[in-house]
Each structure stands twice: as C-alpha cells, then as structure tokens.
C-alpha positions in Angstrom: 73.9 41.1 62.2 72.5 43.5 59.6 75.6 45.7 59.6 77.8 42.8 58.9 75.7 41.6 56.0 75.7 45.2 54.5 79.5 45.5 54.8 80.1 42.1 53.2 77.7 42.9 50.3 79.3 46.4 49.7 82.8 45.0 49.9 82.1 42.5 47.1 80.9 45.2 44.8 83.1 47.2 42.4 83.6 50.7 43.5 82.4 52.0 40.1 78.9 50.4 40.5 78.0 50.6 44.2 75.6 53.2 45.5 78.1 55.6 47.1 75.5 57.4 49.2 74.3 54.2 50.8 77.8 52.9 51.2 78.9 56.0 53.0 75.9 55.8 55.3 76.7 52.1 56.2 80.4 53.0 56.6 79.5 55.9 59.0 77.5 53.5 61.1 80.3 50.9 61.0 83.0 53.4 62.1 80.8 54.6 65.0 80.7 51.1 66.5 84.4 50.5 65.7 85.3 53.7 67.6 83.3 52.5 70.6 84.9 49.1 70.7 81.6 47.4 70.2 82.9 45.6 67.1 86.5 44.4 66.9 88.8 43.0 64.2 89.5 39.9 66.5 87.7 38.5 69.5 88.7 35.9 72.1 86.7 32.7 72.2 87.8 30.4 75.0 91.6 30.3 74.8 91.7 31.1 71.0 91.4 34.3 69.1 89.1 34.5 66.0 89.4 37.1 63.2 86.3 39.1 62.4 87.0 39.2 58.6 83.9 41.4 58.0 85.4 44.1 60.2 88.5 44.2 58.1 86.3 44.4 55.1 84.6 47.4 56.5 87.9 49.2 57.1 89.1 48.4 53.6 85.7 49.6 52.3 86.4 53.0 53.9 89.7 53.3 52.1 88.0 52.5 48.8 85.2 55.1 49.4 87.6 57.8 50.6 88.9 60.6 48.5 91.9 62.7 49.2 91.2 65.6 51.6 93.2 68.5 53.1 93.9 67.7 56.7 96.4 70.6 57.2 96.8 72.4 60.5 98.0 75.5 58.8 100.1 76.5 55.8 103.3 75.1 57.4 101.9 71.8 58.8 100.4 70.3 55.7 98.7 66.9 55.7 96.6 65.0 53.1 94.7 61.8 53.6 91.6 59.9 52.8 88.6 61.9 54.0 87.0 58.8 55.5 89.8 58.5 58.0 90.5 61.7 59.8 92.1 61.8 63.3 90.0 60.3 66.1 87.7 62.9 67.7 88.7 62.8 71.3 87.5 65.0 74.2 88.4 65.4 77.8 85.5 63.1 78.8 87.1 60.2 76.9 89.6 59.9 79.7 92.6 59.3 77.4 95.8 61.0 78.4 97.2 62.2 75.0 100.3 64.1 75.8 101.2 67.0 73.4 104.1 66.4 71.0 103.2 64.9 67.7 101.1 61.8 68.5 98.1 60.6 66.3 95.2 58.3 66.7 93.3 57.5 63.6 89.6 57.4 63.4 88.2 53.8 63.8 90.6 52.9 66.6 89.2 52.2 70.1 91.2 53.7 73.0 89.7 53.1 76.4 89.7 55.3 79.5 93.0 55.5 81.3 95.2 54.9 78.3 98.3 57.0 78.3 99.9 58.1 75.0 103.4 59.5 75.2 104.6 61.6 72.2 105.2 60.8 69.5 103.2 57.6 69.0 100.6 56.3 66.5 97.5 54.1 66.8 96.1 53.0 63.4 92.6 52.2 62.3 91.0 49.0 63.7 93.3 48.9 66.7 91.8 48.2 70.1 93.7 49.5 73.2 92.1 48.6 76.5 92.1 50.4 79.9 95.2 51.4 81.8 97.6 50.7 78.9 100.6 53.0 78.2 101.8 53.6 74.6 105.2 55.1 75.0 107.2 57.4 72.7 107.9 56.3 69.1 105.7 53.2 69.6 103.2 52.0 67.0 100.0 50.1 67.4 99.4 48.9 63.8 96.0 48.4 62.1 93.7 45.9 63.8 96.2 45.1 66.6 94.4 44.1 69.8 96.0 45.3 73.1 94.6 44.3 76.5 94.4 46.1 79.9 97.4 47.4 81.8 99.9 46.7 78.9 103.1 48.8 78.7 104.3 49.2 75.1 107.7 50.7 75.7 109.5 53.3 73.7 110.3 52.4 70.1 108.3 49.2 70.0 106.1 48.2 67.0 103.0 46.1 66.8 102.5 45.2 63.2 99.3 45.9 61.4 97.3 43.8 59.0 94.3 44.5 56.8 94.8 42.0 54.0 94.2 39.2 53.6 91.0 39.8 55.6 91.3 36.4 57.3 94.7 37.1 58.7 94.9 37.3 62.5 96.3 40.6 63.8 98.8 41.0 66.5 97.3 40.1 69.9 98.7 41.5 73.2 96.7 40.2 76.2 96.3 41.9 79.6 99.2 42.8 81.9 102.0 42.3 79.2 105.2 44.3 79.3 106.7 44.9 75.8 110.2 46.3 76.2 111.9 49.0 74.2 112.5 48.5 70.5 110.6 45.3 70.3 108.9 44.2 67.1 105.8 42.0 67.2 104.4 41.1 63.8 102.4 38.7 61.6 99.6 37.7 64.0 101.8 36.8 67.0 99.8 36.2 70.2 101.4 37.3 73.5 99.4 35.8 76.4 98.5 37.4 79.7 101.3 38.6 81.9 104.2 37.9 79.6 107.3 40.1 79.6 109.0 40.7 76.2 112.5 42.1 76.9 114.0 45.0 75.0 115.0 44.2 71.4 113.0 41.0 71.0 111.6 40.5 67.5 108.6 38.1 67.0 107.3 37.2 63.5 105.5 34.3 61.8 108.9 32.7 61.1 110.4 33.1 64.6 111.2 30.1 66.7 111.0 30.8 70.5 113.0 28.4 72.7 111.6 27.7 76.2 114.5 26.5 78.4 112.1 26.1 81.4 109.8 23.7 79.7 112.4 22.5 77.1 110.1 23.1 74.1 110.1 25.3 71.0 107.2 27.5 70.0 106.6 28.5 66.4 103.8 29.3 64.0 102.1 26.2 62.6 99.3 25.5 60.1 96.3 27.3 61.4 98.0 28.3 64.7 99.9 31.6 65.3 103.2 31.9 67.2 102.0 32.1 70.8 104.0 33.3 73.8 102.7 31.5 76.9 101.2 33.3 79.9 103.8 34.8 82.4 106.7 33.9 80.1 109.8 36.1 80.3 111.3 36.3 76.8 114.8 37.7 76.1 116.9 38.0 73.0 119.1 35.0 72.2 120.9 33.3 69.3 121.3 29.8 67.9 124.1 28.6 65.6 123.6 28.3 61.9 123.8 24.6 61.0 126.2 24.8 58.1 129.9 23.9 58.0 130.9 27.3 56.5 128.6 29.2 58.9 130.0 27.3 61.9 133.5 28.2 60.8 132.6 31.8 60.8 130.8 31.4 64.2 127.6 32.7 62.7 124.3 32.6 64.6 120.7 33.8 64.0 118.3 35.5 66.4 116.4 33.0 68.6 114.3 34.6 71.4 114.5 32.5 74.6 112.1 32.1 77.5 114.4 32.1 80.5 111.8 32.0 83.3 108.2 32.6 84.1 107.1 35.6 86.1 107.4 35.6 89.9 107.0 38.1 92.7 110.4 39.7 91.8 109.5 40.2 88.2 106.1 41.7 89.2 107.8 44.2 91.5 110.1 45.5 88.8 107.4 45.9 86.2 105.1 47.6 88.7 107.4 50.7 88.7 105.5 52.0 85.6 102.6 52.8 87.8 104.4 55.8 89.2 104.3 57.4 85.8 100.5 57.3 85.4 
C-alpha cells in the first residue's frame, strides 16, 4: 500500500528535516481513511488480532506535525490543542446519536451509524466503534481501542488507549459485549464476543482471571494478550495473599472470576438496554 509506505518513511524522519508540506498532505489522506474506518489500528485475522503498527505511526506523525491551535468555543470556554487533531466533523447524515452535554470525539476516530454517545464521554484518536454500540456517561474509549457491534460500555467505564510502542496491541472489545459500570480494561486485553464484564471489574496485562466453570486461569503470556472467552460472565473476586503475615491480616488481592457462561436468562437481562436506543 502506497499510503503505508509513505507513513513509515515519514515516521522515521526527524521532524526538523522532513518536507512539512508533503507530510501534511500524506497525513490528511491518512486521517481521511482513518475517519472512514477503512484503515484500523488492529484487525482480526482468524481468531487472533494483529496490530497495524503503521497506523499508529501515522497517528503519532500527526502529533509531531501539529502545532498548538485555539479551539475555543468562546471567551469563557477556552480550549487549545494540536491543530492536526480537531474534534471529529460529524453531521446528521452520519447517523451517530451524540447527546448534548460535554462529550467529545476526536478526529481520526471511526464511529459507525447507530452509535449512541451519552454525555459526558470521550472517544480518542484511532479508536473504532462499530454499529449499534452505546458509550454511556463518563466512559472513555482510549486511543486505538477497537469496539465491536452492539457493545454497551456502561457509565464510568474506561477502555485504555495505547499509541506507543507502535507494536502494542490496543484494547479489543468484540461484538455483543456488555461492560458494566466503572470497569477498567487496559493493556491490550481482548474481550471476546458476547462476554459480560460485571460492574467494577479491572482487567490489565497483569490480571489473572479465574474460570470456575472450566477450572482454568487466564493471563497474559509471551506474545498472547489476556483474553476473556466468548460468552463468559466475569465478576469481581478476590484471592488470598500467599504470605504468613498477609494471611494473619486476612489480606486478599483482586481476582476477577468467570462464574458462568451466558444463557437465555443472561441474554434477557442485557437486552433491556435496547429500550434506551
């Protein structure tokens, strides 16, 4: 791909020596396709997700090329940011329900038709949010996070972002996932189709997830992200600290637990969100 080669070449050059006019032209083409969802920071190949490092290079190039610009609404609502990353230019025809009240979507994020954005929420550059998804109040879709169809990201939940290193996998949320309130999903965690993440669960690269149904433990391993299986229902849990003093103090650390896999009863409860659309 010509655009990929151009981005990679420009990314390797020092900002002081690159042809700024040409670089901005290439970046403008890059951001056009990123906004349309035709290029993505990560793509699914078979059952695995692969990072498109060059897409992250393009996003970082935009920050390097950008200069500070006044993005103020008026004299009382003052904002200043890189001129290469204004707010996303949405129109009624885009079919995104962006409810008034302090939400922002940064340019370079793809947001499909039928997405609902409840205030205040934020979608960062490089993110991909597919059809029918709801981003609830005080929720974050971090840079390059990939969110599938019909996902509900509940109030206060956070999907961590990642730009560097460029080879790092972003957070992946596949189709039909429910992420409960005040959850945190970070460091390239993959949540497979149909999973339910109960309120308050935190998933990171260092988290161990205990599956009491299959009697196994999921964790991040060399070259493999922490992956939550399809249809799993994950709730907050604890495990004791294996130390004599800690045991004496009855100390425990967080340990998310898969207590079941989705059935018709679970599906009925999560389907209630459809009434809000």
